N, C-alpha and C positions, 0 to 999 in steps of 0.2 A: 215774460219780461214785464216788469212794472216800474213806473216812474214813482219814486218815493220822495224826491226832493228836487226843487228847481232853484238854482242860485244864479241871479242875473247880475253881472258886473256892469254891463252897459249894453242896452238893446232897446231902440225906440225910445219910449218915454221912461222906461225902467232903468234905474241905476242903483247898484249896491242893495238889491232886494232879494230876500230868500223866502221861498214858500216850502214848508216842510210837511211831513206826515200825510202824503197823498194816499188815499185808500183805493180799494178795488173798484168802487163805484163813487166817483168824485165829481162834485159840481163846483165850477168857478163862476160866481155871479158878479155882475157889475153893470152899471148903467152904460149907455153908449159912450164911446171914447174912454172907457175906464182902463183899457189895455188888455182885454181878453184875447183878441186876435193877435196882438203882439206877443203874448205868452205862447200861443199856438205856433206862430211863426218862429219864435225862439227855439221851441222844441225841435221843429224841422231842421233849423240851421245847425243846432248842436249835433244832431244825429247825422246829417248828410252834408254839412258844409254850408258856409255863407254863399248866397247866390253871386254869380258874376255880375259885374256892373252893367253889362249889356243884356242881362237876363230879364225875363218878364217878372220874376219875383223881386220884391223890394228887399234891399239889404238892411234897412232900418238902423243905420249907423247913428250914434248919438249926435245931436246937433252941436254939442259943445266940443266935438272932436276928442272926447275922453276915451277911456278904456272901452273896448268893444268885445262882447262875448260873455261867457259864463260857464256854468257847470250843470250837468244832469246826473243825479244818482239813480242808478238802475239796480233793481233786485231781481232774483230768480232768473239770471241769465245763465248761459252755459258755463260761465266762469264765476258764478256766485254774484255777490254785490260788487258793482264797479261804479267808478265815477268818470264820466266823460267830460273833459274840459276842452273848450275851443276858444281861442283868443285871436285877436287881430294878427295877421301874418301874411302868408301867401293869399291868393285870391279866395280860396275856400276856408282860410284860417288855419292856424296851427293847432292840431288836436293832440291831447295827451290822455291816455286811458290809465287810470289808477286802479290796480287790482287789490284784492283783499290781502294778499301777502306783502303788500308794499311795493311791488314792482310797477314799472311804468312802461307803456308801450305807445305805439303810434297808430297811423291810419289802418295798417294791416290788421291789427288786433280788433279795431272797431269794426272792420269789414267782417271779421269772423263772428263777432257778437251779433251783428245784424244779418249774418248768413247771406251776404251778397245783395241784400235789398237796396235799391236806389230810391231817391226821393220821389221820382215820378210814379213808380209803382206803388210806393207806400201811400202817397196821397190819393192814388186812384182806388185804393182798397180800404185803408184804415182811417184816413183823415178826410172829412168832407164837411161842406156847409150847404146853405140853401141854394147857392148857384149850381153846385154839383147835382143836387137832388132834382133840379129842374131839367137836366139834360138826358134823362133816361130814354127819351124818344129817339135820340141820335145814336144809341149804342147798337152796333152790329155784331153778328156772331164772330167775325174775325177778331174784333177787339176783345170780346169775352174770352175766346180761346187763347188769345195772346197773353192775357193776365194769368190764365191757368198755366200756360207753358212757361212763362217768365218766372213763375214761383214753383214750378214742378220739380226740377232737379237743378243742381249746380251747373251753371253754364248753359242752360236751355235758352236764355235770352240771346246768347251768342249763336245758338243753333238757328234761331229764327233769322238773324241777320245773315248768317252763312247761307241759308236756304235762298233768301232773296237775292244775294250776290250771285249764287250759282245760276239761278234762273236768268238773270240779266246777261251773264257771260255766255250761257248756252244760246240765248236769242241773238247775241251779237255774232256768234260763230256760225249758226245755221238756222234757217227756217224753210220748211217745205214750200216750194214755189216762190221763195224770196229771191231778190236780186242783190240787195245791199250787203247781207251777211258775208263774212270773209270766206267761209267754205263754199257758199253758192258761187261767188265770183271765181274762186280758185278752180272749182270743178268745171265751170264753163270754159275758162282759159285752157285747162288741161285737155278738154275735149277737142278744142280747135287745134291745139298743138299736136295732139295725137293723130288727128285726121291728116294734117300736113306731113307728119312724120311717116305714117303708113303709106301714103301715096308715093313717098320717095323710096321706100325699101321693099315694096310688094313683089318686085320681080326676082328677088334673091331668096330661093328656097332654103339654101343652107343658112343664110343669115337669119331667116325666120326660125329655123330649128335651134340655132344658137341663142336667139332671143328668148325662145320658149324655155330652153334649159336655164337661161339666166333668171327668168321669172320664177321657175320652180325653186331655184337656189334661194332667191330672195324670199319666197314664201316660207321655205324651211328655216331661213335665218330669222324671219319675223316670229315664227312659232318658238324658236329657241330663245329669242330675245324676251318674249313674253314669259316663258318659264324662268328665265334668268332673273327678270324683274321680280317675279313672285318669290323666288328663293332669296333674293337680296332683301326684300321686305321682311321675310320670315327671319333671316339672319339678323337684321337690325333689331327686330323684336327680341330675339334671343340674347343679343348683346345688352339690350336694356334690362332684361330680366337678370342677367349676370351682374350688371352694375348695381341693381337694387336688391340682389339676393342677401347681402349682409343685413340690410335693414329688415327684410322679410324674416330672416332667421331670428334676429333679435326680437322682433315683434311677436313671433310665435312663443318664444321663451317668456317674454313679459306677459303675454296673454294668460299663460298657465300660472304665472306668479300672482297676478292681480286678481285671479279668481278666488284666492283665499280671502276669508272674511275674519276680522278680529275686532274686538272692542277695546279701545284704549282711551283714557280721558284726554281731552284736548290739552296740549302743552303739559302733559303729565310729567315728563322728565324734568322740565324747568321748574315746575311747581314743587316737585319732590326735592330737587336739589336746594331750592330756596328754603323749604321747611327744614331740611337737614342742617343747613348752615345756621339758621336761626336756633335750632334745637341745640347744636353744639355750643353756640355762643351763650345761650341761656344756661346750659348745664355748667359751663365754665364759671359763669357768674354765681350760680348756686354754690359751687365748691369754694369760691372765694368768700362768700358770706359765711359758710360753715367754718372756714378757717378763722375768720375774724371773730365769730361767736366763741370759738374754742379759746382763742387768745384772751378775750375779755373775761371768760370764766376763770382762767388760770390767774389773770391779774387780780381778780376779786379775791381769790383765796389768799394771795400774797398780802393784800392790803388789810384783810381781816384776820390778823394773827391772834388777837384776843378772842377766846371762846370759838376759835375757828372750827374745832372738831364738832361741837354741838351745832353751831350754825350751819356747818356743812351738811351734817346729817339731816337737819330739818329741811335745809334747802333741797337736798337730794330727794327727801321724801315728798316734799311739796311738788317738786318738778315731775316726780313720777305719779302725782295725783291725776294728771291728765291721762297718763297711760292707764292708771287704775280705772278712771271713768271710761276710757276707750275699751279696756278689757271687759268691763262690766257690760258696756253696750254691745261689744262683740259677742259676749256670752249670750245675751238675749237674742241677737240676730242669728247666732249659730243654732240656738235651740229652735227658733222659728224656722230656719232653713231645714233643720233636721226633720221637724214635723212635716214640712211641705214635701221633702224628698221621700219620706216614708209613705205619704199618701200617693205620690206619683209613681212609686215603684210598681212595675208590672211583673217583675220576676224576683226571686230570692236566690242569692248566691252564697248564703251563709254555710250551707252544708258542702257545696262543691263549687269553688271558684273556677273561673275559666282557665284553661291551660295557657301556658306562655306562648304556644305556637298557634293559638286560635286565629289571630289576625292573618298569619301566614297561610293557614288552610283556606280561609275565606278568599284571600288574594289569589291563591292558585286556582280556586274554582271560578272566580270572577274572570280571571285572565283567560282560562280555558274556554269559558262561555263566550267571551268577547271574540276570541280567535275563531271559535266555531261560527259565530254569527257573521264575522267578516268573510270566512271561507264560504259559508252558504250564500252570502250575497254575491261574492265574486263568481261562484259557480253558476248562480242563477243568471247574472248578467252575461257571462260568457256563453251560456247555453242559448239565451235569447239571441245574442249576436250571431252565433253560428247558424241558428234556425233561420234568421233573416238572410244570412249569406246564402244558405241553401235555396231559399225561395228566389233570391235575386238571380243566382246562377241558373236555376231551373227555368226562370222566365227568359233569360238570354238564350238558353238552349232551344226553348220553344220558338223564339223569334227566328233563330237561325234555321231551324228545321222547316219553318214556313218559307224561307228564302232559298233553300237548297233544291237543286234539280234532282230528278231521278237519274239513275245510272244510264237508262236508255236515252234520256234527253241529252245528257252530257255527251254520249257517244255520237248522237246525231249531229250535235253542234260541231264536234271535232271533224266529222266527215265533211260537213258543209264548209268548214274553214279551209279544207284542202281542195275542194272542187270549185267553189263559186267565188267569183270576184266581180264586183260591180261598183259603180260610182255611188257615193253617198250624198245625200242633200246637205244643206248647211246644218251645222251642229247647234245653232242657237236655240231651236225649239226643244231639242233634247236637253240642253243645259238648263232651260227654264223648268222643265218637268222635274229633272233631278233636284234642282234647287228647292222647289216647292215640297217635294217628297222628303228631302233631307231636313228642311226646317220643321216639318210636321213631326218626323220621328224624333228630332232633337228636343222638341218642346214637350211631346206627350208620352214618349216611350223611352225610359232610361236605357242607356247603352251606347255603344260606339257606332251603331249602324248609321245613325243620322249624320254623324260627323264624316263618315266615309263618303256618303252620298254628297255632302256639301263640298268636299274636296274634289270629287269627280266633276260636280257641276261647275266649279271654278275653272278646272282644267279645260273642259269642253267649251265653256263660255269664252275664255281667252282665245282658244284655238279657232273658235268660230269667226272671230273678227280678222284674223290674219291668214286663214287658210280656206280657200274656196271649195276644195274638193277633198274627199278622203274615202278610201276603200272600205267597204262593209266588212271585209275580212279582218280589218283592224278592230272594228267594234266587236265582232265575234270573239276575237282573241282576248279583248279586255273583259268581256262577259265571262269567258271560260276561266280567265285568271281570277276574277272575282269569286267564282264558284269554288276554285281551289282554296282561296283564302278563307271563304266561309266554312268549308269542310275542315280545314286545319284548325280554325278557331273552335268549331263544334267539338272536335276531338279533345282539344285542350280544355274546354269547359267541362266535358264529361269527366276528365281526370281530376279537375278541381272539385267537382261535385262528390266524387268518391272520397277525396281527402276530407271534405267538410263532414260527410257522414261518419267517417272514422273518428273525427274529433268530437262529434256529438255523442257517439257511443262511449268515448272515454270520459266525457263530462257526466254522463248518466251514472257511470261506475263510481266516479268521485262523489256524486250526490249520495249514493248508498252508503259509502264509508262515513260521510258526514252524519248521516242519520244514526249510525252505530255509535259515533262519538257523542251524539246528543243523549242517547240512552245511558251511556257510562257516566256522564256528568250528572244526570238526574239521580243515579244511584249514590253518587258521592254526596249530593245535597241531602238525600234521605238519611245517610249515616250521620250527617252533621246536625240535623234537626232532632233526631230521636233522643240523644242524651239531654238536650235542652228542654224537652217536653213541650216543644213549640210546633204548632201546625204550620205547614208551608203555605205562604201567601202568594199573591200575584207576582211580586218582585222579590227575588232572592236577595238583592242588595238592600232593599228596604227592610226585609226581615233581619238580616245581619246587623243593619244599622240600628234597628230596635233593640237587639240583644246587647250591642256594644254601648248604646245609650243607657240602658238599664244597668249594665255593669259599671259604667262610669259613675252613675248616681250612687250605686252601692259602695264603690270605693270612696266617693266623696262623703258618704254617710259615715264610713269608718274613720275617715280623716277628721270629720267634725267631732266625732266622739272623743278622739284623742285630744283635739284642741280644747274642747270643753273641760276635760279633766285638767289640762295644763292651766287653763284660765282660772278655774276654781282654786287651784293650788296657789296661783299668783295672788289672787284677791285675798285669800286667807293669810298668806305670808305678809302682804302689805298691811293688812289690818293689825296683825300682831306687832309689826314694827311701829305702827301708830300708837299702840298702847304703851310703848316704852317711854314716850315723851310726856311731860306734864301738860295736859290739855284741859279744856273746859268744854262742857256740853255733853249731850248724850249721843247724838247722831254723828256719823263720820264727817259730814259736811261741817257741822258745828266745830268739831275737833280740829279739822283742817283750817277753818277760819281762825280759831284761837292761835294755832301755830303761826299762821301768816301774820297775825297782829303782832305777836312777839318778835317775829323776824323783821317786821317793818320798823318796830321801835329800835331794834339793833342796827338796822341800816341807816336810820336817821342819825345815829351817832357816828356813822362812818360815811361822810359826804362822797368821798371818792368811790366807795363801793356802790353807793346809790347811782352815781353817774354811769358806772359800768353796767349796772343792772338795766338802766334805761336804754343804753345802747344795745344791750342784748335783746330787749323786747322789740326794738326797731328791727333788729336783724331777724328776729322770729317772723315779723310781719313780711319782711322782704323775702324771707325763705318760703313762706306760704305762697306768696304771689308767684315766685319763681317756679314752685312745684306745680301750681295750677297752670301756668303758661306751658311748662314742659308737658303736662298731661294733655292739654288741648292740642299742642303741636303733634304729639304722638298719635292722638286720635285722628287728626287730619291726614297724617302719613299713612295710617292704617286704612283710612277711607279710600285713599288713592290706590293702595294695593288691592283692596276689595273691588274697586271699580274696574281694575285691569285683570281681576281674577288671578292675582299672583300670590304665591305663598311666602315669598321672601323678597327682600330688596334686590337681590341679584336677578331673580326671575323677572321682577318688575322692570329692571333696566334692560334686560334682554328683550322683553316685549316692547319696550319703548323704541329700541333700535330697530326691531322688526317693523313696527308701525311707521317709523320714519322711512325705512327702505321701501315699504309698500306704497307710501305716498309718492316717493321719488319714481318708483316703477310706473305708477299710473300716469304721472306727468310725462315720463319718457315714452310710454305707449301712445299717448295722445300726439306727441311730437312726431313719432315714427309713422303713425297713421296718416298724418298730413303729408308726409313725404312719399307715400306710396299711392300713385294714381289708381283709381278704380278700374282703369282699362287693363292693367297688368294682371295676367292670370298665371299664378304659380302652380295651380292644382295639377297640371299635367306632368310635373316633375317632382318625384318624391324626395330627391336630394339634389345637391349641387353637382354631383358627379353626373347624374342623368341629364342635367341641363347642359353641362360641358360636352357630353357625348352627343347630344342632339345638335349642338353648334358645330362640332367637328364634322358630323355627317353632312350638314348643309355646306360646309366649306369644301368638303371633298366633292360634292355634287357640282359646286361652282367651278372647281378646278377642272373637272371633266368637261363641263360646258366650254370653258376657255380653250381646252385642247381641241374640241370639236370646232370652235370658232376659228382657230388657226387653220385647220384643214379646209374649212369653208372658204377662208380668204384665199388660200392657194388655188382651189378649183375655180373660184370666181375670177381671179386674176388671169388664169389661163383662158377662161371663156371670153373675158373682155378683150384679151389680146387677139384671139381669133376673130372676134367681131370687128376689131379695129382694122385688121388686115382687109376684111371684106368691104369696109366702108370707104367710099371714094368720093372725093369732092367736098369742098367746104360747106356747101348748102346742106347736104345730108347730115354731116357731123353737127352742124349748128342746130338743125331741126331736132335731131335725136337728143342732143344735150338739153335743148329747151324743153322738150317733152318730159324727159326724165326729171329735170329740176321741178317742173310744175306738178308732175305725178307725185314726187317725194313730198312736195309741199302739201298736197292734198292729204297724203297719208299722215303727215305730222299733225295737220289740223284735225284729221279724223281721230287720231290718238288722243289729242287734247280734248276734243268734244266727248269722246267715250269716257275719259277719266272724270270730266266734270259731270257727265250723266250718271255715272256710278255713284259719285259723291252726293248728287242730288237725290238719287233713289234712297240712299242710306238715311239722309236727313228726313226725307218724306216719311220713311217707315217709322223713324223715331217720333216724329210729330204725330203721325197717325196713331201710334200706340198711346201716346199721352192723351190724345183726343178721345180715344175709345175708352180709356180708363177713368179719366177725371171729368170730362165734359158732361156725361150723363149724370154722374153723381152731383155735380154742381147744380144742374138744372133741377134735380130732385130736391136738393136742399132749398133752392130758391123758391120752389113751389111750396115746400113746407112752411118756410118763413112768411111768404106772401099770404098763405092761408091763415096763419096765426094773426098777422097784422090786420087782416081784413075781416076777422071773425068768421072765417070759412066761406065768405062770399065768392072767392075765386079759388079754382081747383087745379089750375095748371099754368106754368110758365114755360114757354118754348120759343124756338126760332122757326119761322116759316121758310118756304122754298126760296124766298128772296134773301134769306139769312138776316131777317129783321125780327126783333123781339115782338111777341104777342102773348096775350093772356086769355084764359078761358074762364068765364063766370060759371057759377054753379048751375045756371039754367042752360049751359052749353053754348052761350053766345060768346064769340071770339072778338077781342078788342085789340087795336093797336095802341101803343102808349099815348099817342096824341089824342085818342078818343076818350081817354080816362079823365076824371077830374084831377085838378092839380094835386090834391092831397093823396089820391090813390096812386098817381104817378110817383110821388115821392115815396110812398110805401113800397112800390115795386122796386125802386132804386135801392132802398134800404135792404129789401129781401135779397137782392142780387149781391149787394156788398157783404151781407152777413153770410151768404152761402160761400162766397169766395174766401172769407175769413175762416170759416170752419174747415174748408177743404185743406187750407195751408196752415192750420193752427199748430200742427205738430212741429213744423219746421220754422214757422214765423209767428210765435205767440206774442205779437206786438200790441201795445195799447191802442185803443180806438179813441180818436179825437173828433168831437162833434161840436161845431160852432153854430149855435142857433139854427139848427137844421129843421125845426118842426113848427114853424110859425103858422103853417097852413093846416095844422092838425086840430080837429075838434077834441073835446075832452075824452071821448071814448077811444079815438085813435091814439091819442097821446098816452092813455093809460095802458093800452095793449102794447105799444112800443116800449114803454118803460119796463113793463114786466119782461119783455123779451131781452132787453139790454141787461136787466138784473140776472137773467138766466145765463147770459154770455160772460158776465163779470168773473166767473170762476175760471174761465179759460183765457179771457183777454180783459185787461184793465180798461175801464170806460171812464174818460174824462170829458165832462159835458160843460161847454161854455154857453152861458145864456144871460140875457138881460131881462128875462121874465121871472120875477120872483116867485110866481105861483108854482113853477116847476120844482122848487126846492122841497115840496112836500114828499117827493119820491126819494129824497136822500136823508140820511140821518144827520142830526145837527152838527156832529163833528166832522162831517164829510161835505160841508158847504163852505167854500172859501169866498169871502166877500171882498171885492176890490173897491177901493175908494179913490 
């Protein structure tokens, strides 16, 4: 993105001022208080909004209370060249985005152009001055990573805020050994209430059994509720996929449509229609001129009744003199062209001209060859695809065979399942192991095994928080069930592998047939070459084009021969007619001049005839001009057809409509892409019916859970009724109620804490991924730029254990920023800025704004820096504000804007 024009309506000292033609490497020079920093602040305000009145940034409103704001013209944005206009209005100003197609948009479109960049981040990376350069010693690793994350993906700045909020909420809920957090207090109160409650009911054994049964029921309900929540979440996701499916389907169709490429001149249809209208109008004018000329000629014959026959004959002969001259000139040109064609002829067709069906034979052979090539290509692509499918299925078979038990082991597990039962430990450890294994398989080994393990881990993980014990026979049963699914899948894959091998054999047979067709076509070609006496070249089409071209020249040569004969006969006849009139002189030109003189004398005696002749000459000039205009317009129309590679006007208009439809499809595709969140995954559902089937299955599972819930409520009510009969006295009832209320409160808070903890873990993993991928690369680039700026004196930029920045010199001595000279600190700051800019250049190719940032640099350091900035100008426009005139030597003369 580049700034090419700045138009200030009113901002600070500037009013109604325009600066045009900004380059990739632009300097704005001016003395102190010339307005350089004002222009830089103006650019920030137009892009990101006017500062609030209570902000630390200056609003720079005009002192005369006049118009406030202006325009920026930006090129090479995602939407082409756009104009950003911001004027006085709401606090940040009213913004209008003018697009190339004439449409206007507001703040949302500007946010798309800036890709979500805010002013604080922009100034922290792309815009800086001497004060920013002097703060490098205060930069910490967290700030460096924050800028990387804030520019890493859409919404990642909100990810950081969410992570901080989650940590605060978790600390407010629970801290190990804490007293003030809500869960700590609730647990302590529940313990006290439970002790009092147990003291009151410990004598009643039946009561204890009922309570134990009640607790088991509650545990089963908690597990069922967790499964139900998971199903509800999955069902909500399926409903969202259904809602977005029409957009997804339309986007798939549009993606296939916009993959087509075509060349069509800009505004081709409008330009062609305009030319066609002008051509018809001019042609109509020509016809009117010819009618007027014809009317004048008839009037002249009527007015010259005396000697009309002789004058008419002379006039007719003289009028045809131009034709005589043209025919004579044409005869010369035809003779020249005939000689040229005779020399260019590479073949002679005098003895045997080409057959009438020659073009048809060529077309049949060319068509057969193209069909054959297309068939060979399709066969080759299909064969490669089937071979890849064979390899993929074989790989999945190998994976499954590595996971399958032997028959002996399967039998042993079935025996153990029948004989042994024992209590199982908490499931959380197993869930963590399955989660790690599932993620590893999903990332590094294609197939469905990783996703199966992830689902199992999620089930065990949820069950582990609501169910304290579980029998090992259940685990064994699940393992056996897994083995049965693995074996069924293994058999299914073997069947698919056989099908793929059969298709490969069929494709090999098709390839052999195509080779036979290739031999037949080559024989047909040989039969065509032999009577022509022509050797077969590299390209059959080129050879046949050579034959047709020579045959066309031969036909043209025969046509020219006939034309020359006709031309010579015309010239002879015209000269014979000239001899019948009384003339003077020897040459034809002299005789014609004599006749014209006699005719002119005759016309002088007839004034009206002379006027008519004068008008006819004017008409001749107008006719010549009209013909030239028509010829020029026809050439322009033919040029448009050639640019579109169209053979006719109808084909040109059809291509124009296709080009218009293709542009509309691209715009629609962009709009649909914005309406589909990246989090939605449609790949698991080949069509809409599969999606509805999955939704129906989840709803049936929820219905079954609701039925189980009703049975649970019935049993729980009966158990509670039996407990109520055994409970006596108001004190016991009160203690029991108080204990259960506090226990339920602890569980609710634990559920809330677990939900927040899971959300924090997900955000931490996302942040960790961005740190692992972008942070090392940024430090590597910062080291590269710092080495360039210091002439290789420093070899590394890094963060120490205290997460503070440090640099290593070429002699292995490590320095903190405050231990460096002021100029070297500023070089380090610039190196880090440039590293951040390069990391995010693809998503944020914004201009770099520098306001007198290098006053502490000596000549050598300044020269190295300017070379580096010139290197970056191809990716990011550089606008350099300075009051030091000597720095202008690094810029071309037309790229130095002087402020007065």
